[in-house]
Every structure is written in structure tokens, then in C-alpha cells.
Residue frames as qw, qx, qy, qz and C-alpha x, y, z in Angstrom:
[[0.303, 0.745, -0.581, -0.125, -2.59, 8.31, 19.19],
 [0.994, 0.000, -0.106, 0.004, -1.42, 4.76, 18.45],
 [0.733, 0.221, -0.241, 0.596, 2.26, 5.72, 18.34],
 [0.422, -0.897, -0.123, 0.033, 3.31, 7.57, 21.50],
 [0.277, 0.734, -0.473, 0.402, 6.44, 9.51, 22.43],
 [0.737, -0.163, -0.601, 0.262, 8.22, 7.24, 24.92],
 [0.446, -0.882, -0.061, -0.140, 8.21, 8.43, 28.48],
 [0.674, -0.552, 0.300, 0.388, 11.81, 7.26, 28.97],
 [0.314, 0.809, -0.350, -0.352, 14.36, 8.75, 26.56],
 [0.938, 0.301, -0.135, 0.106, 16.13, 6.43, 24.12],
 [0.662, -0.640, 0.216, 0.325, 19.55, 5.68, 25.68],
 [0.502, 0.788, -0.349, 0.071, 22.84, 6.81, 24.17],
 [0.920, -0.331, 0.146, 0.148, 25.55, 4.26, 24.74],
 [0.021, 0.847, -0.493, -0.201, 29.28, 4.97, 24.59],
 [0.968, 0.220, 0.012, 0.118, 31.45, 2.74, 22.42],
 [0.443, -0.746, 0.372, 0.331, 35.11, 2.68, 23.33],
 [0.804, 0.564, -0.040, 0.184, 37.67, 2.87, 20.50],
 [0.787, -0.281, 0.014, 0.550, 41.44, 2.88, 20.60],
 [0.387, 0.450, 0.154, 0.790, 41.76, 6.18, 18.78],
 [0.111, -0.236, -0.353, 0.899, 41.41, 9.71, 20.18],
 [0.327, -0.228, -0.484, -0.779, 37.77, 9.72, 19.16],
 [0.328, 0.086, 0.694, -0.635, 34.52, 9.62, 21.18],
 [0.347, -0.057, -0.744, -0.568, 31.99, 7.26, 19.61],
 [0.392, 0.106, 0.640, -0.652, 28.41, 6.77, 20.78],
 [0.151, -0.219, -0.836, -0.480, 25.27, 4.96, 19.61],
 [0.460, -0.007, 0.257, -0.850, 21.70, 6.13, 20.09],
 [0.134, 0.053, 0.990, -0.009, 19.66, 2.97, 20.66],
 [0.531, 0.135, -0.094, -0.831, 16.58, 3.71, 18.56],
 [0.474, 0.024, -0.851, -0.223, 16.22, -0.06, 18.30],
 [0.192, -0.215, -0.826, 0.485, 14.80, 0.09, 21.81],
 [0.250, -0.050, 0.012, -0.967, 12.04, 2.63, 21.06],
 [0.787, 0.006, 0.106, -0.608, 9.40, -0.13, 20.69],
 [0.568, -0.246, 0.785, -0.003, 9.48, -3.92, 20.94],
 [0.644, 0.389, 0.652, 0.091, 7.72, -4.48, 17.60],
 [0.423, 0.873, 0.169, 0.175, 8.02, -1.25, 15.63],
 [0.767, -0.346, 0.036, 0.539, 11.75, -0.81, 15.55],
 [0.495, -0.199, 0.197, 0.822, 14.08, 2.18, 15.23],
 [0.042, 0.209, -0.225, -0.951, 13.59, 4.72, 12.49],
 [0.185, -0.332, -0.802, -0.461, 10.47, 2.91, 11.26],
 [0.209, -0.611, -0.654, 0.394, 8.66, 3.98, 14.45],
 [0.073, -0.582, -0.080, 0.806, 9.40, 7.64, 13.76],
 [0.031, 0.053, -0.617, -0.785, 8.79, 7.42, 10.01],
 [0.231, -0.445, -0.815, -0.290, 5.32, 6.06, 10.72],
 [0.162, -0.360, -0.575, 0.716, 4.63, 8.33, 13.70],
 [0.242, 0.380, 0.066, -0.890, 2.95, 11.26, 11.88],
 [0.325, 0.051, -0.728, -0.602, 1.73, 9.22, 8.89],
 [0.338, -0.298, -0.893, -0.010, -0.27, 6.80, 11.04],
 [0.104, -0.430, -0.588, 0.677, -1.42, 9.10, 13.82],
 [0.218, 0.289, -0.111, -0.926, -2.70, 11.79, 11.44],
 [0.380, -0.041, -0.756, -0.531, -4.55, 9.17, 9.39],
 [0.336, -0.345, -0.865, 0.142, -6.20, 7.49, 12.37],
 [0.022, -0.333, -0.410, 0.849, -7.25, 10.80, 13.88],
 [0.302, 0.041, -0.407, -0.861, -9.52, 11.29, 10.85],
 [0.480, 0.104, 0.747, -0.448, -11.61, 8.37, 12.14],
 [0.451, 0.286, -0.544, -0.647, -12.23, 7.14, 8.65],
 [0.869, -0.008, 0.291, -0.399, -14.73, 4.30, 8.28],
 [0.966, 0.149, 0.169, 0.123, -13.04, 0.97, 7.49],
 [0.018, 0.891, -0.420, -0.173, -9.48, 2.35, 7.57],
 [0.960, 0.125, 0.143, 0.203, -6.73, 0.53, 5.77],
 [0.164, -0.822, 0.442, 0.320, -2.96, 1.01, 5.40],
 [0.907, 0.382, 0.110, 0.141, -1.25, -0.18, 2.21],
 [0.164, -0.846, 0.452, 0.229, 2.52, -0.20, 1.75],
 [0.806, 0.516, -0.290, -0.006, 5.39, -1.80, -0.17],
 [0.366, -0.718, 0.591, -0.035, 8.47, -3.86, 0.65],
 [0.498, 0.416, -0.751, -0.122, 10.76, -6.73, -0.11],
 [0.768, -0.156, -0.618, -0.068, 10.85, -10.24, 1.35],
 [0.624, -0.281, -0.516, 0.516, 12.68, -9.26, 4.55],
 [0.070, 0.628, 0.086, 0.770, 11.51, -5.67, 4.81],
 [0.209, -0.196, -0.607, 0.741, 11.74, -4.00, 8.25],
 [0.273, 0.020, -0.046, -0.961, 9.07, -1.59, 6.98],
 [0.611, -0.176, -0.623, -0.456, 6.60, -4.38, 6.15],
 [0.504, -0.210, -0.755, 0.364, 7.20, -5.85, 9.60],
 [0.073, -0.131, -0.376, 0.914, 6.64, -2.46, 11.29],
 [0.414, -0.049, -0.233, -0.879, 3.45, -1.59, 9.38],
 [0.603, -0.225, -0.732, -0.225, 1.96, -4.99, 10.15],
 [0.380, -0.228, -0.677, 0.588, 2.62, -4.42, 13.81],
 [0.146, 0.066, 0.118, -0.980, 0.93, -1.01, 13.65],
 [0.531, -0.140, -0.519, -0.655, -2.07, -2.66, 12.06],
 [0.569, -0.269, -0.768, 0.121, -2.35, -5.22, 14.84],
 [0.246, -0.202, -0.510, 0.799, -1.93, -2.64, 17.60],
 [0.215, 0.140, 0.011, -0.966, -4.51, -0.29, 16.05],
 [0.501, 0.358, 0.746, -0.253, -6.97, -2.87, 14.77],
 [0.424, 0.695, -0.144, -0.562, -6.55, -1.48, 11.25],
 [0.906, 0.306, 0.275, 0.097, -6.38, -3.63, 8.13],
 [0.132, -0.736, 0.491, 0.447, -3.00, -3.66, 6.41],
 [0.883, 0.445, 0.143, 0.034, -1.92, -4.72, 2.96],
 [0.403, -0.626, 0.500, 0.442, 1.70, -5.39, 1.98],
 [0.748, 0.645, -0.104, -0.120, 2.63, -5.21, -1.71],
 [0.692, -0.492, 0.472, 0.237, 5.61, -7.61, -1.76],
 [0.352, 0.717, -0.490, -0.348, 8.30, -7.53, -4.43],
 [0.077, 0.337, -0.928, -0.136, 8.73, -10.87, -6.22],
 [0.794, -0.024, -0.078, -0.603, 5.73, -12.94, -7.27],
 [0.640, 0.219, -0.734, 0.057, 7.92, -16.06, -6.90],
 [0.029, -0.217, 0.716, -0.662, 7.53, -15.63, -3.13],
 [0.670, -0.154, -0.080, -0.722, 3.83, -16.49, -3.36],
 [0.877, -0.020, -0.459, -0.142, 4.57, -20.20, -3.09],
 [0.728, 0.003, -0.507, 0.460, 7.22, -20.04, -0.39],
 [0.087, -0.684, 0.170, -0.704, 6.44, -17.08, 1.85],
 [0.803, -0.550, -0.067, -0.221, 5.72, -19.40, 4.82],
 [0.858, -0.049, -0.170, 0.482, 9.45, -20.10, 4.95],
 [0.296, 0.498, -0.097, 0.809, 10.13, -16.38, 5.45],
 [0.354, -0.416, -0.644, 0.535, 10.06, -15.20, 9.10],
 [0.015, 0.175, 0.060, -0.983, 9.38, -11.58, 8.23],
 [0.413, -0.105, -0.496, -0.756, 6.37, -12.38, 6.02],
 [0.496, -0.355, -0.791, 0.041, 5.04, -14.94, 8.52],
 [0.217, -0.323, -0.476, 0.789, 5.24, -12.26, 11.25],
 [0.209, 0.088, -0.167, -0.960, 3.39, -9.80, 9.02],
 [0.477, -0.211, -0.708, -0.475, 0.71, -12.38, 8.16],
 [0.433, -0.378, -0.756, 0.312, 0.19, -13.28, 11.82],
 [0.070, -0.282, -0.267, 0.919, -0.26, -9.59, 12.51],
 [0.416, 0.632, 0.564, -0.332, -3.19, -9.66, 10.05],
 [0.112, 0.602, -0.369, -0.699, -1.44, -8.18, 7.00],
 [0.819, 0.462, 0.321, -0.114, -2.82, -9.24, 3.61],
 [0.383, -0.473, 0.564, 0.558, 0.21, -10.10, 1.42],
 [0.688, 0.683, 0.167, -0.181, -0.01, -9.31, -2.26],
 [0.602, -0.332, 0.501, 0.525, 2.89, -10.53, -4.40],
 [0.523, 0.822, 0.040, -0.225, 3.77, -8.67, -7.61],
 [0.842, 0.321, 0.052, 0.429, 6.43, -9.12, -10.26],
 [0.512, -0.420, 0.021, 0.749, 9.67, -7.21, -9.91],
 [0.221, 0.271, 0.434, 0.830, 8.82, -5.34, -13.12],
 [0.272, -0.743, -0.493, -0.362, 5.44, -4.24, -11.76],
 [0.582, -0.661, -0.275, 0.385, 7.03, -3.35, -8.43],
 [0.480, -0.037, 0.123, 0.868, 9.55, -1.02, -10.12],
 [0.083, -0.425, -0.328, -0.839, 6.65, 1.21, -11.21],
 [0.235, -0.392, -0.755, 0.470, 5.42, 1.78, -7.64],
 [0.124, 0.238, 0.105, -0.958, 4.15, 5.31, -8.39],
 [0.465, -0.024, -0.535, -0.705, 1.72, 4.04, -11.02],
 [0.465, -0.234, -0.852, 0.052, 0.76, 1.15, -8.73],
 [0.123, -0.295, -0.547, 0.774, 0.13, 3.58, -5.85],
 [0.305, 0.125, -0.144, -0.933, -2.14, 5.70, -8.05],
 [0.520, -0.112, -0.730, -0.428, -4.12, 2.62, -9.05],
 [0.402, -0.293, -0.799, 0.338, -4.48, 1.47, -5.44],
 [0.010, 0.232, 0.363, -0.902, -5.53, 4.93, -4.26],
 [0.452, 0.016, -0.356, -0.818, -8.28, 5.01, -6.91],
 [0.579, -0.178, -0.772, -0.193, -9.44, 1.53, -5.88],
 [0.541, -0.530, -0.576, 0.307, -9.23, 2.36, -2.17],
 [0.148, 0.728, 0.054, 0.667, -9.71, 6.10, -1.86],
 [0.542, -0.788, 0.043, -0.289, -9.92, 6.07, 1.97],
 [0.930, -0.174, -0.107, 0.306, -6.74, 4.04, 2.41],
 [0.207, -0.890, 0.356, 0.195, -3.43, 5.41, 3.68],
 [0.897, 0.375, -0.052, 0.228, -0.77, 4.46, 1.13],
 [0.426, -0.812, 0.335, 0.214, 2.71, 4.63, 2.62],
 [0.616, 0.674, -0.399, -0.083, 5.65, 4.43, 0.20],
 [0.904, 0.051, -0.333, 0.263, 8.41, 1.84, 0.36],
 [0.538, 0.085, -0.404, 0.735, 10.55, 2.37, 3.40],
 [0.237, -0.774, -0.513, 0.286, 8.01, 4.90, 4.70],
 [0.381, -0.220, 0.079, 0.894, 9.89, 7.80, 3.16],
 [0.105, 0.742, 0.448, 0.487, 7.80, 10.94, 2.58],
 [0.037, 0.605, -0.156, 0.780, 7.51, 14.45, 4.14],
 [0.700, -0.589, -0.007, -0.404, 5.62, 13.19, 7.16],
 [0.933, -0.126, -0.187, 0.282, 8.35, 10.60, 7.77],
 [0.475, 0.417, -0.221, 0.743, 11.01, 13.31, 7.69],
 [0.358, -0.642, 0.106, -0.670, 9.04, 15.24, 10.31],
 [0.902, -0.398, -0.106, -0.132, 8.92, 12.11, 12.42],
 [0.809, 0.157, -0.269, 0.499, 12.68, 11.60, 12.22],
 [0.014, 0.702, -0.214, 0.679, 13.01, 14.97, 13.97],
 [0.766, -0.574, 0.030, -0.290, 11.99, 13.06, 17.14],
 [0.923, 0.003, -0.180, 0.341, 15.31, 11.20, 16.98],
 [0.390, 0.403, -0.215, 0.799, 17.08, 14.50, 17.74],
 [0.486, -0.807, -0.334, -0.041, 17.00, 16.14, 21.17],
 [0.181, -0.940, 0.272, -0.098, 19.12, 18.16, 23.57],
 [0.763, -0.415, 0.463, 0.179, 21.42, 15.17, 24.08],
 [0.781, 0.333, 0.378, 0.370, 22.22, 14.86, 20.37],
 [0.214, 0.974, 0.024, 0.068, 23.16, 18.54, 20.00],
 [0.415, -0.803, 0.402, 0.148, 26.63, 17.98, 21.51],
 [0.799, -0.013, 0.515, 0.310, 27.97, 15.79, 18.72],
 [0.019, -0.570, 0.426, 0.702, 30.15, 16.82, 15.78],
 [0.268, 0.172, -0.784, -0.533, 29.04, 14.01, 13.49],
 [0.699, 0.105, 0.465, -0.533, 25.67, 12.29, 13.14],
 [0.110, 0.274, -0.873, -0.389, 25.76, 8.96, 11.30],
 [0.719, 0.173, 0.453, -0.498, 22.92, 6.85, 9.93],
 [0.389, 0.063, 0.846, 0.359, 22.40, 4.02, 7.53],
 [0.384, 0.410, -0.122, -0.818, 20.62, 5.00, 4.30],
 [0.442, 0.249, 0.852, 0.127, 18.04, 2.93, 2.45],
 [0.277, 0.706, 0.570, 0.317, 15.37, 5.13, 0.85],
 [0.330, 0.365, -0.013, 0.871, 16.77, 8.40, 2.21],
 [0.364, -0.768, -0.335, -0.407, 14.08, 9.53, 4.64],
 [0.709, -0.601, -0.219, 0.297, 16.06, 9.15, 7.84],
 [0.544, -0.115, 0.057, 0.829, 19.17, 11.06, 6.69],
 [0.047, 0.569, 0.343, 0.746, 16.91, 13.75, 5.22],
 [0.493, -0.790, -0.310, -0.194, 15.23, 14.26, 8.59],
 [0.707, -0.468, -0.081, 0.524, 18.53, 14.31, 10.48],
 [0.433, 0.179, 0.211, 0.858, 20.01, 16.74, 7.96],
 [0.088, -0.681, -0.375, -0.623, 16.99, 19.00, 8.05],
 [0.543, -0.773, -0.200, -0.259, 16.65, 19.26, 11.82],
 [0.785, -0.222, -0.229, 0.532, 20.19, 18.91, 13.18],
 [0.288, -0.830, -0.012, 0.477, 22.31, 21.81, 14.50],
 [0.470, 0.871, -0.112, -0.093, 23.99, 24.12, 12.02],
 [0.078, -0.756, 0.650, 0.020, 27.50, 23.09, 13.15],
 [0.710, -0.164, 0.681, -0.076, 26.86, 19.36, 12.86],
 [0.299, 0.413, -0.702, -0.497, 27.96, 17.18, 9.94],
 [0.838, 0.075, 0.371, -0.392, 25.75, 14.31, 8.80],
 [0.089, 0.397, -0.853, -0.327, 27.07, 11.12, 7.20],
 [0.853, 0.140, 0.166, -0.474, 24.84, 8.65, 5.48],
 [0.244, -0.338, 0.891, 0.182, 26.05, 5.09, 4.92],
 [0.659, 0.270, -0.273, -0.647, 24.38, 3.71, 1.81],
 [0.676, -0.103, 0.717, -0.137, 23.16, 0.14, 2.04],
 [0.698, 0.480, 0.495, 0.193, 22.64, 0.21, -1.73],
 [0.335, -0.293, 0.306, 0.842, 24.79, 2.00, -4.30],
 [0.284, 0.732, 0.611, 0.097, 21.91, 4.03, -5.73],
 [0.352, 0.091, 0.136, 0.922, 22.92, 7.15, -7.66],
 [0.184, -0.606, -0.432, -0.642, 19.43, 8.61, -7.37],
 [0.518, -0.543, -0.567, 0.340, 19.52, 8.75, -3.56],
 [0.297, -0.211, -0.145, 0.920, 21.08, 12.20, -3.32],
 [0.166, -0.249, -0.397, -0.868, 18.32, 13.70, -5.48],
 [0.523, -0.536, -0.640, -0.171, 15.67, 12.08, -3.22],
 [0.508, -0.462, -0.420, 0.593, 17.32, 13.43, -0.09],
 [0.184, -0.005, 0.082, 0.979, 17.72, 16.93, -1.60],
 [0.300, -0.437, -0.518, -0.671, 14.00, 17.05, -2.25],
 [0.610, -0.594, -0.524, -0.024, 13.29, 16.38, 1.41],
 [0.515, -0.677, -0.127, 0.509, 15.85, 18.69, 3.02],
 [0.337, 0.933, 0.014, 0.124, 17.15, 22.09, 1.91],
 [0.401, -0.815, 0.402, 0.112, 20.47, 21.63, 3.62],
 [0.774, 0.507, -0.367, 0.095, 23.75, 20.46, 2.10],
 [0.306, -0.710, 0.555, -0.306, 25.30, 19.38, 5.37],
 [0.887, -0.133, 0.424, -0.127, 25.55, 15.66, 4.59],
 [0.203, 0.522, -0.767, -0.311, 27.91, 13.26, 2.80],
 [0.949, 0.046, 0.065, -0.305, 26.98, 9.84, 1.46],
 [0.067, -0.559, 0.824, 0.060, 29.43, 6.96, 1.84],
 [0.793, 0.109, -0.484, -0.353, 28.96, 3.56, 0.20],
 [0.309, -0.393, 0.797, -0.339, 28.72, 0.82, 2.78],
 [0.864, 0.131, -0.099, -0.477, 26.97, -1.83, 0.70],
 [0.435, -0.440, 0.785, 0.020, 29.98, -4.22, 0.92],
 [0.152, -0.081, 0.902, 0.396, 29.31, -5.71, -2.49],
 [0.300, -0.270, -0.620, -0.672, 25.59, -4.98, -2.87],
 [0.535, -0.290, 0.206, -0.766, 22.33, -4.58, -1.07],
 [0.918, -0.161, 0.090, -0.352, 21.50, -7.67, 1.00],
 [0.775, 0.339, -0.485, 0.223, 24.92, -9.23, 0.40],
 [0.628, -0.730, 0.235, -0.131, 26.45, -10.52, 3.61],
 [0.579, 0.551, -0.559, 0.220, 30.20, -11.22, 3.58],
 [0.788, -0.262, -0.489, 0.266, 32.03, -13.29, 6.16],
 [0.360, 0.080, -0.339, 0.865, 33.82, -10.21, 7.51],
 [0.385, -0.444, -0.120, -0.801, 30.39, -8.53, 8.01],
 [0.811, -0.407, -0.385, -0.170, 29.35, -11.48, 10.20],
 [0.676, -0.052, -0.421, 0.603, 32.65, -11.43, 12.11],
 [0.075, 0.303, -0.158, 0.937, 32.31, -7.70, 12.79],
 [0.566, -0.451, -0.206, -0.658, 28.68, -7.95, 13.93],
 [0.850, -0.330, -0.407, 0.052, 29.41, -10.88, 16.29],
 [0.559, 0.050, -0.355, 0.748, 32.54, -9.23, 17.71],
 [0.119, -0.400, 0.015, -0.908, 30.60, -5.99, 18.22],
 [0.713, -0.472, -0.301, -0.422, 27.81, -7.80, 20.07],
 [0.818, -0.245, -0.406, 0.325, 30.29, -9.58, 22.36],
 [0.441, 0.112, -0.244, 0.856, 32.29, -6.41, 23.11],
 [0.105, -0.151, 0.103, -0.978, 29.52, -3.84, 23.50],
 [0.157, 0.358, 0.861, -0.324, 26.38, -5.96, 24.08],
 [0.404, 0.525, 0.034, -0.749, 24.66, -4.25, 21.16],
 [0.628, 0.266, 0.712, 0.166, 23.03, -6.46, 18.49],
 [0.188, 0.531, -0.324, -0.760, 23.36, -5.29, 14.85],
 [0.807, 0.404, 0.412, -0.123, 21.56, -6.53, 11.77],
 [0.631, -0.182, 0.488, 0.575, 23.62, -7.25, 8.66],
 [0.428, 0.634, 0.489, 0.419, 21.99, -5.02, 6.01],
 [0.036, 0.907, 0.109, 0.406, 22.00, -1.49, 7.47],
 [0.390, -0.881, 0.212, -0.162, 23.37, -0.75, 10.93],
 [0.880, -0.271, 0.276, 0.275, 25.92, -3.60, 10.96],
 [0.683, 0.417, 0.215, 0.560, 27.51, -2.40, 7.75],
 [0.006, 0.926, 0.010, 0.378, 27.36, 1.22, 8.85],
 [0.599, -0.765, 0.236, 0.003, 29.23, 0.50, 12.06],
 [0.866, -0.028, 0.288, 0.407, 31.82, -1.58, 10.27],
 [0.487, 0.644, 0.166, 0.566, 32.45, 1.29, 7.87],
 [0.268, -0.932, 0.054, -0.240, 32.59, 3.79, 10.75],
 [0.768, -0.530, 0.281, 0.223, 35.34, 1.78, 12.42],
 [0.746, 0.273, 0.283, 0.537, 37.21, 1.65, 9.11],
 [0.190, 0.855, 0.100, 0.471, 36.93, 5.43, 8.72],
 [0.519, -0.840, 0.153, -0.041, 38.22, 5.94, 12.25],
 [0.827, -0.225, 0.328, 0.398, 41.24, 3.71, 11.46],
 [0.584, 0.498, 0.295, 0.570, 41.83, 5.67, 8.23],
 [0.302, -0.286, -0.162, 0.895, 41.86, 9.01, 10.09],
 [0.044, 0.574, 0.576, 0.580, 38.72, 10.31, 8.44],
 [0.372, -0.858, -0.327, -0.134, 37.51, 11.98, 11.65],
 [0.189, 0.700, -0.377, 0.577, 39.61, 14.67, 13.28],
 [0.427, -0.078, -0.744, 0.508, 41.01, 13.96, 16.73],
 [0.079, 0.176, 0.542, -0.818, 38.66, 14.76, 19.64],
 [0.424, -0.122, -0.465, -0.767, 35.60, 14.32, 17.34],
 [0.420, 0.090, 0.738, -0.521, 32.35, 13.25, 19.00],
 [0.324, 0.064, -0.729, -0.599, 30.45, 10.89, 16.77],
 [0.553, 0.092, 0.600, -0.570, 26.85, 9.69, 17.24],
 [0.215, 0.040, -0.853, -0.475, 25.58, 6.71, 15.26],
 [0.654, -0.023, 0.189, -0.732, 21.88, 6.00, 15.17],
 [0.165, -0.005, 0.986, 0.029, 20.84, 2.38, 15.65],
 [0.470, 0.094, -0.248, -0.842, 17.89, 2.23, 13.23],
 [0.739, -0.023, 0.497, -0.454, 16.63, -1.16, 14.47],
 [0.714, 0.415, -0.423, -0.372, 15.64, -3.89, 12.04],
 [0.220, -0.420, 0.866, -0.162, 16.83, -6.69, 14.25],
 [0.810, 0.195, 0.398, -0.384, 13.91, -8.78, 13.05],
 [0.675, 0.634, -0.317, -0.206, 15.91, -9.34, 9.88],
 [0.140, -0.570, 0.807, -0.065, 18.59, -11.38, 11.66],
 [0.703, 0.018, 0.673, -0.229, 16.43, -14.51, 11.72],
 [0.771, 0.606, 0.127, -0.150, 15.91, -14.43, 7.97],
 [0.271, 0.802, -0.532, -0.013, 19.58, -13.71, 7.34],
 [0.376, -0.427, 0.810, -0.142, 20.58, -16.67, 9.48],
 [0.821, 0.266, 0.461, -0.205, 18.24, -18.97, 7.57],
 [0.658, 0.734, -0.160, -0.047, 20.01, -18.01, 4.34],
 [0.021, 0.736, -0.664, 0.127, 23.47, -18.32, 5.92],
 [0.665, -0.216, 0.686, -0.203, 22.60, -21.76, 7.31],
 [0.857, 0.453, 0.220, -0.110, 21.67, -22.98, 3.86],
 [0.510, 0.776, -0.343, 0.141, 25.11, -21.82, 2.67],
 [0.887, -0.238, -0.247, 0.308, 26.79, -23.64, 5.62],
 [0.312, 0.554, -0.219, 0.741, 28.18, -20.34, 6.87],
 [0.266, -0.159, -0.621, 0.720, 28.68, -18.88, 10.34],
 [0.159, -0.750, -0.599, -0.231, 25.50, -17.38, 11.86],
 [0.002, -0.553, 0.165, -0.817, 24.90, -13.99, 13.41],
 [0.341, -0.239, -0.791, 0.448, 24.61, -14.20, 17.18]]
């Protein structure tokens, strides 16, 4: 097995708040130095089951955007396992300037073959996946964000005896696989809240296909749109790092935690609630975000 269950449990860190609420964060960002957070668990069964087949000339193909945590993680898996990886990258305009992108440079240095496609072609990923599977029948094709049934099974590993004692389980939502796994495998009395990084109306349908439970709510935490970083997002992330010594990235976990604090202030959670937020990693994206912020002469994320 390339991806192992860590011998030391992922720590759960208490976060003090001024309300009569108990808030904690499960540090999945610490599960692996290169394959971060929920990406580790989404790939856990996908990759291990594929490599156990001992296919001749194995190859992993997947999809992602310019600063994709998933692309970064899959490239690291390829380097660790000695398996060829191919990243289908959204935006053919990146072909000429990918060397200025820290995520894509990291993936390339890990041996990933980067293929840039138009945004129109990228939108039809199902057709593209079928074509690639025909061309490379022995390849493992992992969908964007890693979300599939094997990924949902992997997310189960984020839950354990320590997580059973919480009333609310909170996670950022991108493609829906992480919240589906938490929803499917959490305790019956627990409520699940997903904080949407993108205001996508199709997300609920995707999640419902992966979990039979209706124990979750989705809350928009895009703060103006996917990938948009506002000055108050930067202030919150930097203040959070200084106060709790926990780094947050600005697309998923940072916005989730900012929205959680807002909900606490608004009285959304009943008094004495125990809330667990999952840190889903993605800290590799901070470098790219800061490059964009620097070009705009804005404050950087520490």
C-alpha cells in the first residue's frame, strides 16, 4: 500500500471562542506532508486498489484547475509510487505561462505530464474521460477533486471514536465527496454542515447520489465567488493563524472558518454545542494566492 493509515492519530485542536460554544478543529492537514487533508483520504482506496492489481505500465490520469490541491496531491502520489501521472488542466492559455504557477511547477517536478485543454472541452469531462479510458485502457482515471464512491469510503477514515462526541461536523465543500463521506458514516445524532466554496446548485444532487442520508445542510461560504479573495478573508486568516497557530488557505478552509465564526455570532448554534471543523489541507495553494495578491498590491497571507 502506497497510502498508509497514520500510526499517530490526527490531532483535534480546541479553538476558544467568546460564546458558550465548544469549537474544535481536526487537523487533517497534518496527515501527510505532500498529500494533504481530504485529498489523502479521497485517493486512499482509489490508488491502493489500483496499484494492488500490479498492472503493467500503470498510469493515473486526473483533472484540475491551475491551483488545484487535487492535481498537487495526485502528482505527489505518482512520485512516491513511481507511477506515471497525467494532469488534464483547465485553461489552454496556461500552456505558455504554467512555469509561473507554483502548483503546476510542483506537479511537473513530481513527474506529472501536464495537458492543457480549453475551458469548453474541460466542461465535458465525462466525454473526455471516456475518450482517455479508450486510449489508455489500463489507466486509473480519477475525476476532478477525486470525488467518487471510493473517495467517499476513504473519507470514512476521517471519522473515529474521537469524532463521535460532537454535535456538529463541518467541512468545506468543493466537489461534494468529503461531505458525502462524513454524512454517510457519521453518527445518527450528528448534524453535518457543508460550506460551499462555489455557489453550485447541482452540488446537492451530487451529494445525494453518494450518501443516502439527509443529515446535512449546505451554506454558501464563497464570499463573492470561487477563488475570490476579499480583504476581510485575508484579515481573518492572518488573525486566526496568530491566535491559534493554525494556517488556513483562502479558498476552502479559511472561508469555512470565517463563516463558522459568523454563525456563532449570529446564534446559529445552540448553547453548549460541540462543533468539529475538519481542516481539509490545501495549504500549498497559499503560495499561488500570494503571488496573485502581490500583483494587486494587497496584503499577503502569512
